[in-house]
GUFIVEX-230147 format. One line per 2 residues: number of its first residue (from 1); their letters; for each residue z, x, y of C-alpha. Coordinates in Angstrom, 2 decimals, always signed. Each point is the difference from the previous one (the first is absolute). Layout:
REM GUFIVEX-230147
NUM = a = Z X Y ~ ... .
//
This chain:
REM GUFIVEX-230147
1 = ma = +7.46 -42.96 -2.38 ~ +3.28 +2.77 +1.10 .
3 = es = -1.47 +2.25 +3.36 ~ +0.58 +3.00 -2.58 .
5 = ms = -2.26 -0.94 -2.41 ~ -3.21 +0.14 +2.68 .
7 = vp = +2.11 +2.82 +1.97 ~ -1.65 -0.24 +2.64 .
9 = nr = +2.50 +2.06 +2.40 ~ +1.10 +2.43 -3.07 .
11 = tr = -3.46 +1.12 -1.44 ~ -2.74 +1.06 +1.49 .
13 = rg = -3.18 +2.52 -0.61 ~ +1.32 +3.57 +0.26 .
15 = rg = -1.28 +3.53 +1.27 ~ -3.01 +0.73 -2.24 .
17 = gl = -0.72 -3.56 -1.25 ~ +3.58 -0.33 -2.11 .
19 = aq = +1.81 -3.24 -0.72 ~ +2.91 +0.66 +2.30 .
21 = ls = +3.60 -1.85 -0.45 ~ +3.05 +1.30 +2.26 .
23 = lg = +3.64 -1.46 -1.38 ~ +2.64 +1.36 +2.26 .
25 = nl = +0.30 +3.73 +0.41 ~ -2.35 +0.47 -3.15 .
27 = tl = -4.25 +0.17 +0.07 ~ -2.17 -1.00 -2.88 .
29 = rg = -3.64 +1.46 +0.24 ~ -2.02 -0.55 -2.99 .
31 = ys = -2.72 -1.73 -1.72 ~ +0.32 -1.72 -3.38 .
33 = la = -2.31 -1.62 -2.24 ~ +0.20 +0.10 -4.01 .
35 = ge = -2.19 +1.70 -1.45 ~ -1.45 +1.43 +3.37 .
37 = es = +2.51 +2.10 +1.81 ~ +3.64 +0.27 +0.58 .
39 = fv = +2.38 +2.02 +1.85 ~ +2.88 -1.10 +2.82 .
41 = iv = +0.85 +2.62 +2.31 ~ +3.38 -0.51 +1.80 .
43 = pe = +0.07 +2.73 +2.62 ~ +3.06 -0.04 +1.25 .
45 = ld = +1.50 +1.28 -3.58 ~ -3.34 +2.56 -0.14 .
47 = vv = -0.54 -1.61 -3.05 ~ -3.43 -1.59 -1.61 .
49 = fd = +0.35 -2.13 -3.07 ~ -2.99 +0.37 -2.10 .
51 = mg = -3.43 +1.90 +1.35 ~ -2.55 -2.31 -0.45 .
53 = ra = -2.90 +2.19 +1.05 ~ +1.55 +1.78 +2.29 .
55 = hr = -0.69 -1.19 +3.38 ~ +0.79 +2.37 +2.79 .
57 = ht = +3.20 -1.54 +1.34 ~ +1.10 +0.92 -3.98 .
59 = ig = -0.74 +3.48 +0.80 ~ +3.16 +0.14 +2.49 .
61 = ms = +2.77 -0.95 -2.26 ~ +1.66 +2.52 -1.30 .
63 = nv = +1.04 -2.01 -3.10 ~ -2.26 -2.24 -2.49 .
65 = ll = +2.16 -1.76 -2.83 ~ -2.70 -0.89 -2.45 .
67 = th = +0.84 -2.91 -2.12 ~ -2.50 +0.12 -2.66 .
69 = gh = -3.80 +1.98 -0.85 ~ -2.08 -3.22 +0.19 .
71 = md = -2.90 +1.00 +2.73 ~ +0.63 -2.36 +2.57 .
73 = ha = +3.19 +1.78 +0.25 ~ -0.91 +3.55 -0.65 .
75 = ag = -3.50 +0.59 +1.12 ~ +1.10 +2.32 +3.19 .
77 = ia = +2.49 +2.31 -1.83 ~ -1.96 +3.35 +0.50 .
79 = yy = -1.68 -1.01 +3.38 ~ +3.60 -0.35 +1.28 .
81 = fs = +1.02 +3.39 -0.95 ~ -3.03 +1.05 +0.83 .
83 = qr = -0.44 -1.25 +4.04 ~ +3.76 +1.22 +0.15 .
85 = nf = -0.85 +3.04 -0.54 ~ -3.32 +0.12 +2.00 .
87 = qg = +2.10 -1.24 +2.88 ~ +2.77 +2.96 -0.02 .
89 = nv = +2.80 -2.21 -1.03 ~ +2.39 +0.53 -2.70 .
91 = pg = -0.97 -1.39 -3.59 ~ +1.43 -2.97 -0.68 .
93 = tl = +1.87 -1.24 -2.96 ~ -1.52 -2.72 -2.61 .
95 = ll = +2.84 -1.60 -1.82 ~ -1.40 -1.72 -3.33 .
97 = pa = +1.08 -1.18 -3.36 ~ +0.88 +3.23 -1.97 .
99 = pl = -2.94 -1.11 -2.93 ~ -2.62 +0.62 +2.88 .
101 = ap = +0.72 +3.04 +0.79 ~ -1.74 +2.16 -2.13 .
103 = gv = -3.24 -2.48 +1.10 ~ +0.43 +0.89 +3.36 .
105 = ne = +0.28 +3.58 -0.96 ~ -2.91 +0.04 -1.15 .
107 = lm = -1.80 -1.75 +2.72 ~ +1.38 +2.23 +2.67 .
109 = ra = -1.45 +3.50 -1.95 ~ -3.15 -2.00 -0.66 .
111 = wi = +0.02 -1.21 +4.06 ~ +1.07 +4.07 +0.63 .
113 = ki = -2.57 +1.33 -2.28 ~ -3.04 -2.41 +2.14 .
115 = eg = +1.37 +1.01 +3.49 ~ -0.15 +3.82 -0.86 .
117 = gr = +3.53 -0.04 +2.03 ~ +3.38 -0.30 -0.41 .
119 = tp = +1.38 -3.58 +0.58 ~ +3.77 +0.26 +0.26 .
121 = yk = +1.90 -2.90 -2.22 ~ +3.44 -1.22 -1.31 .
123 = lv = +0.64 -2.34 -2.10 ~ +3.67 -1.72 -0.99 .
125 = pm = -0.13 -1.86 -3.37 ~ +2.10 -2.84 +0.15 .
127 = rp = +1.61 -2.09 -3.08 ~ +2.22 -2.76 +0.38 .
129 = gd = +3.14 +0.48 +1.98 ~ -1.31 +3.06 +1.18 .
131 = qh = +0.41 +0.73 +3.64 ~ -1.26 +2.22 +2.52 .
133 = ql = +0.98 +0.94 +3.57 ~ -2.55 -1.14 +2.33 .
135 = rn = +1.91 +1.56 +3.14 ~ +3.50 +0.09 +0.80 .
137 = nl = +2.08 -3.07 -0.40 ~ -3.46 -1.68 -1.62 .
139 = ya = -0.77 -0.21 -3.72 ~ -2.45 -1.17 -1.98 .
141 = ha = +0.78 -1.90 -3.65 ~ -2.06 -0.42 -2.73 .
143 = lk = +0.26 -3.14 -1.98 ~ -0.95 -1.71 -3.35 .
145 = vr = -2.83 -2.29 +0.27 ~ -2.70 -1.79 -2.23 .
147 = hv = -4.08 +1.03 +0.34 ~ -2.55 +1.07 -1.74 .
149 = gp = +0.74 +3.93 -0.28 ~ +2.65 +1.77 +0.98 .
151 = sl = +1.17 -1.65 +2.91 ~ +3.03 +0.38 +2.51 .
153 = ay = +1.13 -1.64 +3.35 ~ +2.03 +1.25 +2.86 .
155 = ai = +2.79 -0.56 +2.10 ~ +0.62 +1.96 +3.36 .
157 = ve = +3.89 +0.18 +0.65 ~ +1.82 +0.85 +2.81 .
159 = qr = +3.13 +1.80 -0.88 ~ +2.70 -0.41 +2.86 .
161 = nk = +3.86 +0.93 +1.01 ~ +2.23 -3.31 +0.81 .
163 = lk = +2.83 +0.39 +1.57 ~ +3.21 -0.93 -2.34 .
165 = ee = +1.93 -2.88 +1.17 ~ +3.36 +1.36 +0.39 .
167 = yt = -1.38 +1.89 +2.87 ~ -2.82 -1.94 +1.92 .
169 = ql = +3.22 -0.66 +2.49 ~ +0.25 +3.14 +0.55 .
171 = sg = -1.19 +2.45 +3.56 ~ -2.80 +2.87 -0.65 .
173 = qe = +2.21 +2.46 +0.47 ~ +2.59 -1.47 -2.67 .
175 = lv = -2.82 +0.05 -2.46 ~ -0.45 +3.79 +1.12 .
177 = el = +3.38 +0.96 -1.06 ~ -0.29 -2.06 -2.89 .
179 = kk = -2.96 +2.08 -1.14 ~ +1.29 +3.52 +0.78 .
181 = qs = +2.78 -1.04 -2.69 ~ -2.86 -0.37 -2.50 .
183 = ie = +0.75 -3.92 -0.19 ~ -2.81 -1.69 -1.17 .
185 = is = -0.56 -2.54 +2.52 ~ -3.25 -2.07 -1.24 .
187 = yr = -1.91 -0.80 -3.01 ~ -3.40 +0.06 -0.96 .
189 = ie = -1.94 -3.11 -0.17 ~ -4.29 -0.73 -0.97 .
191 = vp = -2.03 -1.79 +1.86 ~ -3.12 -1.11 -1.63 .
193 = lv = -3.24 -0.28 +2.55 ~ -2.52 -0.54 -2.21 .
195 = cy = -0.67 -0.34 -3.43 ~ -4.38 +0.07 -0.93 .
197 = lg = -0.47 -1.47 -3.15 ~ -3.43 +0.91 -0.64 .
199 = dt = -1.79 -1.98 -2.76 ~ +2.15 -1.70 -2.40 .
201 = ar = +0.66 -3.61 -2.28 ~ +3.25 -1.26 +0.48 .
203 = cd = +2.80 +2.49 -1.49 ~ +3.11 +0.67 +0.26 .
205 = vf = -0.41 +2.22 +3.10 ~ +0.31 -3.20 +2.16 .
207 = en = +4.20 +0.26 -1.13 ~ +0.29 +3.86 +1.27 .
209 = ey = +2.04 -0.59 +3.70 ~ -2.27 +2.23 +1.78 .
211 = vr = -3.04 -2.80 -0.73 ~ +2.51 -2.88 +0.50 .
213 = ks = +1.96 +1.91 +3.43 ~ -3.01 +1.79 +1.53 .
215 = rv = -0.66 -0.67 +3.54 ~ -3.55 -0.43 -0.63 .
217 = lv = -1.81 -0.70 -3.78 ~ -3.75 +0.92 -0.73 .
219 = ge = -1.34 -1.90 -2.78 ~ -3.07 -0.89 -1.52 .
221 = ct = -1.16 -3.60 -0.39 ~ -3.26 +0.60 -1.87 .
223 = fv = -0.17 -3.69 -0.76 ~ +1.00 -3.33 +1.29 .
225 = ep = -2.20 -2.60 -1.76 ~ +1.29 -2.13 -2.81 .
227 = dh = -2.81 +1.11 -2.39 ~ +0.33 +3.69 +0.85 .
229 = rt = +2.98 +0.49 -1.77 ~ -1.24 +0.85 -3.48 .
231 = ra = -2.21 +2.62 +2.30 ~ +3.21 +1.33 +1.28 .
233 = aa = +1.51 +0.18 -3.05 ~ -2.55 +2.07 -1.13 .
235 = gk = -0.21 +2.65 +2.35 ~ +4.40 +0.03 +0.13 .
237 = hm = -0.57 -1.05 +3.94 ~ +1.77 -2.31 +1.91 .
239 = hl = -0.59 -3.95 +0.32 ~ +1.25 -2.92 +2.89 .
241 = ed = +2.08 -0.89 -2.73 ~ +2.00 +2.58 -0.80 .
243 = wm = +0.61 +0.60 +3.71 ~ +1.16 -3.54 +0.23 .
245 = gl = +2.60 +0.68 -2.35 ~ +1.37 +2.95 +1.31 .
247 = ld = +0.20 -1.19 +3.98 ~ +3.35 -1.20 -0.29 .
249 = tl = +1.71 +2.99 -1.61 ~ -1.49 +2.44 +3.12 .
251 = en = +2.02 +1.07 +2.84 ~ -2.52 +2.09 +1.52 .
253 = eh = -1.10 -0.66 +4.01 ~ -3.60 +0.01 -0.80 .
255 = iv = -2.46 -0.23 -3.31 ~ -3.58 +1.38 +1.11 .
257 = ft = -2.45 -0.92 -2.65 ~ -2.60 +1.95 -1.31 .
259 = hl = -2.72 +0.73 -2.20 ~ -1.35 -3.61 +0.09 .
261 = sr = -3.54 -0.47 -1.99 ~ -3.34 -0.65 +1.75 .
263 = rt = +0.07 -2.69 -2.33 ~ +2.38 -2.00 +2.44 .
265 = em = -0.56 -0.71 +3.90 ~ +2.81 +1.17 +2.10 .
267 = ea = +0.60 -3.49 +1.53 ~ +0.10 -1.57 -3.71 .
269 = ak = +2.21 +2.15 -0.74 ~ +2.09 -0.57 +2.99 .
271 = qy = -0.02 -3.30 -0.91 ~ +0.83 -0.22 -3.67 .
273 = fs = +3.47 +1.79 +1.33 ~ +0.58 -2.52 +3.00 .
275 = er = -0.53 -3.10 -2.58 ~ +3.13 +1.46 -1.86 .
277 = ld = +2.08 +1.46 +2.36 ~ +2.04 -1.37 +3.26 .
279 = dq = -0.60 +1.47 +3.52 ~ +3.69 +2.06 -0.18 .
281 = ql = -1.54 +1.70 -3.40 ~ -3.44 +0.80 +1.25 .
283 = gr = +1.51 +1.34 +3.58 ~ +0.59 +3.35 -2.00 .
285 = lh = -3.53 +0.14 -1.97 ~ -2.65 +1.61 +0.79 .
287 = fl = -3.86 +1.41 -1.59 ~ -0.32 +3.62 +1.01 .
289 = md = -3.88 -0.94 +0.74 ~ +0.55 -2.97 +2.00 .
291 = rq = -1.79 +0.98 +3.15 ~ -0.44 -3.46 +1.51 .
293 = k = +0.55 +0.34 +3.52 .
//
């Protein structure tokens, strides 16, 4: 078994009992079990994917990217906004599938009435193909997936300026002079940093370049046992066999599996993968909830 599938040096029990995975200059912190609770924080990007039951470490993130409305992913929405207001933070921003926005508005109005206060909140309805600026040069792109009910995946993409090849040998002063002449010396490139698929069956989203080329791809692997393929298909979830047919097409440095069912023990899940893949393939695979020391 490759070392990264047991992840003794990368995955540990994080603050507040959360799983924590360090991948270069990005940290993934969260909790994810199918039907129970799912959220993944990326503090360097000021983002939490899904909300779960609003763990205290989600409150500090300014941006919530909600994939769909199932309770294990969305139960903490009202509490998140209320706590940010209580702690004196600016209102957070919730990106969500557009069809869910009316219901979340009703939810917030109901809780504001129950609490007797005025909790500010910001919703950004998203549809496949939409993008939203999170901060300077950092954007969230909404992608179409296939799950039960309105659902989205999100890719976090950084836009960078790259110097044109013909100017790479010039000095700093020469470049300054060209800019003074209003000459375009650079061009814009996109660098996909993290893609979070949420819950989805295998579908066309895996052909998207943001998915295939993100530095970190976070995807569900709810079912792994051979006799659970029917369960996976019925709930529009990913099965181990779906991933087996995709790994050779994915260029990600790291692939992080979430949303494992309690029907499967962690060690058994890792063993299923280890029996099918060589050490090089296993080297980039991680289970978020693998907390082995």
